[in-house]
N, C-alpha and C positions, 0 to 999 in steps of 0.2 A: 542524730539521735536525741531524742527526748530522754528526760530525766527518768522517765517509767520504764525505758527498753533500753538499756545500754548493750549496744551491739558487740558482738565478737571481734577482736581484731584480728587484721588480716596478716597472716604467717608473714614473715621476711624471707623473700626470695634468697637462695645460699648464694646465688650471684650476685646481688648486691653488696656494695662497698661504698665506706666512705673516702673520698678522694679530695686533699686541701686544693682549693682554687686559688692558683699565684696570685690572680687578678685582684681576689677580695679578702684574701685571708680566712676566709670561711672554708670548714669542711662542708661537703656537700654528698647526699647520696647518688651516687650513679648507679641507674639500673640496666642491666646487661640484657637491652633490648634489640641494640644497634649491632652486636657483635664486636663492639669496640675493645672489650675488656673483660676479664672473667675472673673468678676467684672460687676455689673450693673453701668454703665455710664449712667447718664441722659444728654440729650441734650437740649444745650440751644437755643433760639429761634437764637442766632447769629453763632449757628453752634455747632460743634463736641465740646465736653469740654475736656479737657486735664486730664486723671485719675489722682487720688490721687497716690503719691508715696508709695512704702511700703517698708520700711527695713526688712531683714530677722530677725525672732528673734532666740535668742539662742534655744528657746524651742521648734521650729518648729518642729522636728524630731518626738518630743513625742505627739505634737497637730497635726501631719495631716496637716502641712505646712499651716496653716491658724488660725485665730483666730476665735473661734466659739462662737454665743450666747446661750444660753439654748435651744433655739427653732430648733439649727440646723442652721440657716442661718450664713452667714458670716457678721461680724458687723465690720465696718472700720471707720474712723473720721466722714463721711458724713451718716452713719447708717440710722438717721432719715427722711433724704430724698431720700434715696436709697428705704427706706422699700416697697414704693408703687409701684416701677419698677417692671417690668416683672422680675421673677426669672428664671434663666438658671439652668437646672440639671446639673452636669458635672460629668460623669460617669468615674469611675475609681479612683476616688480621696479618697484618706484613709480617713475613721471615717466619712465622709459625710452620713447623713441620711436624709430621706424625711420630710418634714417640721411638719407631724404630728405622727411621726414615736415615737416609746417608748422611747427613750431617750428624747424626747422633754417635755413629760409629766413627766419626774422625778422633775424638777426644777420649782419652781416657786418663785414669791416674789422677795425678794432682790436677791435669786441667780441667778434669771433667769435673772438679768440685772448686774451681775457681770462678764460679759466675758471680758476677756483680750484684751485690744488694744494692736496691734504691736508697739514696741518702735522705735520713730524716730532716724533716724540715728543723730548723735552728728554734732553739728552745724559748727564745724570746718571740718566734714568732707563732708557735703553737699556743703560748699562753696569749698572746694578743686574739687568736681566731678563738679560743675559747673563753676568754674573760668574761665576756657578757652571758655566756653561759652559766658558769657557777655563780655568778654575782647576781643575778637579775632579780629573782623574788622568792630568796630561801623562806621568808616568814611566814609565819602560821601554816606552815606543813602544805604550801601549795607548791614550792617549787617550781617557779616559773622557769628556773635555771636549765629546765628540761629542753630550753630552745636550743643549745649548741648544738645538736645532733638534728637540727632540722625536722620536725615533728612531722614524717611520712606519714603515708597509709598506715602503717602497722600502730603509732600514736593516735592518730586521728580515730581509728576505731575504737580505743579506749574511752575516749571524751563522751559525757553525757551533757545535754545542753537544755536551757529553759529560756521559751520565748517571756521575755518581762516588758514585751510592747514599748510604750514612751517612757517607762522607770529609766532607762539608761540612755547610753550612747550609741547610734547605729553605727558610728563609726569605730575603728580600733583605738585611734587616739585623734585628737583635733589639734591641727598645727596651731603652735603659738598660744597653748592653754595648757592649766594643769591636768593631772590625772587623778581621779578619784577612784580606788577600786576598794569593794567591801569584801571583806575575808569573813566567811561565816563557818563556823565549827557547830556542827548540828550534833544534839543529845541521842540521836537515832542510832538505835541498836543493830547493827548491821555487822555480819562477818561472825567468824568463830572465835570465841574466846570474849566477847564484848557482852555476855550476859549481865555481868556485875557492875557494869557502868551505865549511867544514865537513867532515864526513866524508863521504866518497864511499859510497853506498848505506845511511847511517845510517837507522834507523825515526823517528829524531828524539830525541835524548837531551836532557834538562835542561841544557842547556849555560850558560845565564844564568838565575839565579834570585835575585828578590827578595820577600821576606817583608814586605808593607805592613802596618803594624800603626798603626789609628788609635786614639786612646783613647776611652774611655767618654765622655767630656765633649767629645770632637770638638776640646781645643784644641792636640793635638799630635800628630804621626806618625812613625814610626820606620822606615824603609826598611832592612831587613836583608839585604844580599846573603851568599847563600850558595855558596861556591866549588865549581865542578863537580868537584873534583879532590879533595875532602875524603871522607877514607876514615870509614864509617858502616854503621850494620847498617839494612836494609831490611828493615820487619814484614810479614807476610801482609797481602795485599789482597785484595777481590773486586772483579773489573770485570764488567760486562755485555757479552755477547756480541751479536753483530748480529741473533740470531734471539731475543733477549731472555732466553735462561738466561744465569745467574750462574756464575763460575769463580772459583775461590780461587787464586791465584798465590802459590806459598810465599815467604816473605821468605828472605834471604840475610844473610851476615854478613862484615863488612871489606871493602865494596867502595867504589867512588867513588859519589858521591852523583848524579851525571848518569844512573846504570843504573836511579834509581828511576822513569823513565819509558823507555817503548820496549821496555827489554829484556824479552825472555820475555813479551811483550804486557801490560805494564805500562802503565795509563793516567794523567792527571793525579791522578786521586784517589789513586794508590799514592803520587804525590809527596809529596800534602797529608800522608797519612799518615806519610811518613817526615819531615816538617818537623816535625810534633807531637811525634814520639818525640825529636827532637833538642834542642827547645826547650820544649817544655811547653805550646806555645800551641796552641789549636784552630783549626785555618784554616778559614775560612768560605767561600770561594770563590778558583776559580782562574782566570786568564786567560792564554792561551798565544799567542803570535805566533811568525813564523819571520824569515828574513833579510828577506823583501821590506817586512816592518812599517817595518823604520829607513827603508829606501827612501822608501818611499810617505808615511810620516809627516811625515820631515823635508822632503821635498817640498810637501806640503800646508800646511804652515805658512810655505812661503815661506823653508826654511833655519832652521839652527839656529847660533849663535854659539858658536865654540869657540877657545880659547886654547893658544897652544903656547909653552914656554919655550925651544923650540930647533927648529930644522928637523928636519924628517922625510922620509926617502925610503926606504919598506918595499917591496922586491920582492916579498914574500910578498903584502902585502894590496893592493900599488899606490898606497898612500898616499904622496903628494908635496906636503908643506906647509911652506912656511917659516915660520920665528918668528914669533909675534905672533897677532893676532885674524883669523879667517876666519869666514865663513858658509859652511857645508856643506850639501849634501842629496844624495838620490839615492845613487850610488854611492859617492862620496866620504865621505858619512856612513857607510855601512855598513863602508867601509875602516877610517873612524875607530875605530869601536866594536869590530870585530874583529882589530886589529893587536896583538900582543903581544910585537914584537919592537923596537919603538919608544919604550917608556917604562920607567922605574924597572929594575928587574931583569930585565926583558923575561918577566916571570913572568904567571900568570892572575889574580893576586892584584894585580898592576898594572895588569893590564888592567880588572880590576873598577874601580880607583879612575878609570880614563879613563871608563867608562861610566857612573858616578855623575855625574861632572862634566857629561858629555852630557845626559842624563837631567835634571839640573838645570836648564842652560840651556835644555831643550825646555820645561821648565814655565814659566820665566820668559817664553818667548816666545809660549807659549799664553795666559798672562795680561797680555800686552802689548793696548794699545789696538789695536794694529796688527792684532791677530788677532782681538779680540774685537767690534771695529766691524766687521767684514769679514764679508758675508754668503757672499761667494765662498769665503774661505778656510775659514771655519766648515762650508760644504757640503762642500769637499772633503774637511777634515778628518773630517768624520762619515763619509764615504762610504770612506775610505781606512783608518779606524780599524775600523769594522764589518768592512770585507772582511778585514783582517788576523787580526781575533780569532776565536778559539775558547774558550768560556768553560764554566761547569757550567750544566745545565738551570735552576738556580735563578734564576739572571740571565740567562738567554737570550733575553729580549727586548727591544726598544728600551725601552720603558716601564720595565721594571725597572732597567736600565742607567741610566737617568735618575733613579730613586728613588735608586739607590747614588750616582750622581753628587753628586747634592746632598747626601747625608750628608758624601761625602769633601770637598767642596769648603769645608766650614765650617773646615777647617783653614788656619790662614795659612801662607803660603809659608814664613815665616822660623822657623816651628814644626816644619818637615820636616828631621829628619836622617837622613843616609845613613850606615852604619856597615857593617862586615864581620864576621862570625864569627871571632873570635879563634881562631887555628889555629898550630900549631907544625909544623915540616917532620916527616914521617913518620919516627921512630925506626929503623923496620924496614926503611928503604932506605939503601942506601950510596948510590947515586946518586938523588939526591932529585927524584921525581914527582910525589909525592902530598902532601897533609897530613892533621892531626889536628886534633880540638877541642881548644883549651887551655882545661880546665875552671876553672882559677883565673881565668881573665877572663871566660869563655862564660859560665858559671853565673850570675854577677852581673849580668851583662848582659841574660842572659833574664829573671832575676827583675824586673829594671826593667820590661822590656816587662810582662811579666805584671801587675806592679803599676800598669800606666799613668803610669812615673814617666818623666818627659820627660828627653831630654837636652838640651833648651833651657829657657831660662826661660819662663814662660806666665803666662797671666793670673791674676789675684788668685782668681777665684772656683775654680779649679782647688786652688789653697793653702789655701783656707778650708774646702772639702770634705775634702781629706786632713787637715787639722786637726782638722776634728769628728770624724772616725773616730780619729785619734791618742790624741784624748782619752781615749776609751774606756779606753785603755789605762794611764792614771793614777788614781792613788786607793790605798786601802789593799787588800791582799792577804790571802786567807785562807791560815790552815795548809795545808800539802801534805795531811795527813792529814784535813781538812775537804774537800778537791775531790772533788765526784760528777761522772765524766761516762762516757757510753759512746760508745766508738771506731769508727766505721765505715770499712770500705776503701773509697771510690769512685775511688782512683788506678788505677795499671798495675802496682802493685808488689804481688805475690802475699805474703800473709802479713803485710802493711804492720800492719792494726789489730793484729795479736798480737804482734807485735814491737815497737809504741807501748807497749802496755800494760805488757807485761814491763818497758820501759825505765821507764815511770811507776810502776810497783811498787817494782823491786830499786833504782832508782839516785834516783829524785825522791822517794819516800817518798808514792806515792799508792793507795795499798790499796783505795780506792774508785772504781777505774776497770776496766771493762768491754768484754771484745772482743765486738761484735756483727757481725763477720764483713763483708761485702760490702753496700755501702750500695745502695738500692733502685736508682740510677741513678749513671752514672758524672758523676765531677765535674772541672771544669777547675781549681779552685781550693782549697785548704781554707778549712773554715770552722769557726767555734764558735759555737752557737746557744745562748742562755742566757735567762734571765728577769731582771728588774732587782734581784730579791732574789738574783740568784746573781752579780752584778757582781763582789765579791770574789773570788770562786772563778775567775771569768772570766779575772778579770786576773793571778792567780796560774798558771793553766795556760798564758796566751798566754805569760807570761815565762819558763817552764819549755820551751815548744815553740818560742820564737822566732816567734811570730804577729804579724803585722803589723795594724795597726789595720784596715784593709780586710776581715780574716778575722773581726771582730767582728759577730755580727748578735744584739743584744739585742733582745728582744720586747717585748711592752707589759704584759702580766700576770705577776703575780708565779707562782712556782712553789710546787707543795705540798711539803710537807714529805718530805724523802728522794727527791725527783725530779732525776734527773742532767741534766747538761746533754749536748749532742750533740755532739762532734767528730767532722766528716766530713775524710778525708785525700784530698787532690785530686791533679791528675797534677803540681802543683807539689810535692808532698811527696819528697823523698830519702832522708831516714832520721831515725830518731828520735834526738834531740838536734840535729840539723844546722836552723839557722836558715831560716824560709822569708820573712822579711821581707829586702825587697829594700834594696840601697845607695842612699843619695840621690844618689850621682853614679855615673857610669862608672868602671870601673877606669883606672888610668894606661896610656897607652900602645897605647890603643883610638884606630884612626884613623876620624875622624868628618868630612863634610862638609855644609853646610848647603846647602838648595835654593835659599836668598837670595841667594848670594853665587857669584860666578864667581871661577875658579881657573885658572891655568894649567897643562896637563899637562907634566908633566917626564920 
């Protein structure tokens, strides 16, 4: 389904029910097409109700795979409410007899009320089955935690998709690689009650933007907020028209980041390309929501806890809250994340801080037992999130979102850090309305993300892996005159290979370096491939170039005489003589917030 025509969700069959698979520990949707089992599910005025889950009982084989009442009808936890619902006869189910069959008349009185209920799954097991559900992606109103009930036909019908072409990853995830997801909140006015927010008549610009970077080993994640009013260059991008043809939209320079979406027909793929230009990180997927998502998702989880250091009464957003803690949802939640005149210096940067606090609180709420163990909340969350989402086609089905959610949920909440692109007031303006990137602080931060350097302490295995790679840099180094290397340009800087060879020969004394022009394919990261008997040369070149341990790719067989190493410059390469190695910690003065800690908005 494309973004222009959101389809109508399929109705859930009343016979559908969620059953715990004892082999996987996951709850699965079992459709009653084979006659194996049925359930009468009453409908509520608000829509289909999530059927009760049933844990297989050890005596099922002996009892015909169901708990029976003396009358022959199935009894579960909601038997009194279901008793009046129309019954469906299931052919071929062992031991099932008509309502007034002989067996139903054999029991009476107390015996008739003694039908055994199926035992519930142990609490620990239920929590394990649902844990990745509630914790997967609560950030930025997206709720990837919807995965727990395996998004089948109903939820698939809710999703809208956009074909971003080569801007993203064709696969859901790439093995042994980081994941980068761009979350976009647009200022498009859609839905009842949103007339007072955003820009009237907006086609939907990139109003709230978070690049969610998950490390290769899934031990940590960094949520990087990108200010909408940050001045940047937008590269050319290719979009697909409704008739299937492609159109190239020319890039533009020195404009606000938010016009990377919507303006001149740009789609989210254009925003993904712009983020790559700024950070050097390849964006795999995007997820886009509008104002309604805040209202619907905050309501679905039963409200989000927020804390205010002072009372707020904002006539523009209509936010009216006293100092202290509150649980907000719906219109009030939207007002909280939209207000820009209530906190700090009343700037968009201060609003970003408040949004990060709100998102962190939503993550904690979604991972709480109150949400994880509530089928009703999980269903509402799944329904609301998928209705609110527009995603790229590579993750445009429920099963693909589930696969992605499982990967994302491996990150412990305490290792999710919110940061904002370091910026400065635009020096070209007398009245400051926009900002520009502060390269002195932004470049080291982007390098840390590219190198998977966590902004928080992480598990020992990550440190061990990093130490193993860094060990490749230690040892004897060959003389510069003995270093042989072919240099390829896999990055985006024209002439980078030749510039590097000139620098190596003239300034570093490496005469045996050769320009091999463009690499066969684009490379996100700079790499140095070498044989074991070239290790001393590799260490020498790494020291000259400022290469990190992760760039060292040692082979398993020795090289022949005079065989050169291969240096491929990636998107992280800036200039010859500029170190690529990421710092061990973020530069001083960078604002950070942890998803596991509650803070009061000031």
